[in-house]
C-alpha positions in Angstrom: 0.0 0.0 0.0 1.4 3.4 -1.0 0.7 6.8 0.3 -1.2 7.4 -2.9 -3.9 4.8 -2.0 -7.3 6.3 -1.4 -8.8 6.1 2.0 -11.3 3.6 0.6 -8.4 1.4 -0.7 -6.6 1.7 2.7 -9.7 0.6 4.5 -10.3 -2.3 2.1 -6.7 -3.6 2.6 -7.0 -3.3 6.4 -10.4 -5.0 6.4 -9.1 -7.9 4.3 -6.1 -8.2 6.6 -8.3 -8.2 9.7 -10.7 -10.7 8.2 -7.8 -13.0 7.4 -6.4 -12.7 10.9 -9.8 -13.5 12.4 -10.2 -16.6 10.2 -6.8 -17.8 11.3 -7.7 -17.2 14.9 -11.0 -19.0 14.5 -9.2 -22.0 13.0 -6.6 -22.1 15.8 -9.4 -22.0 18.4 -11.2 -24.8 16.6 -8.1 -26.9 16.6 -7.4 -26.2 20.3 -11.0 -27.2 21.1 -10.6 -30.5 19.2 -7.4 -31.2 21.0 -9.0 -30.4 24.4 -11.8 -32.8 23.5 -9.3 -35.5 22.6 -7.3 -35.0 25.7 -10.5 -35.1 27.8 -11.4 -38.4 26.2 -7.9 -39.8 26.9 -7.9 -38.7 30.5 -11.4 -40.2 30.9 -10.1 -43.6 30.0 -7.7 -43.8 33.0 -8.8 -45.8 36.0 -7.3 -45.2 39.4 
């Protein structure tokens, strides 16, 4: 992005960047949730 970009173009680039970051964050949270579920299932199999 150059200083010649219009404010609309600047907003568009920032919006796309933010959207991408949010998508990556949502994917990471989903993966962590899946791993937590798997871990809970593994721990649940242990007998004392």
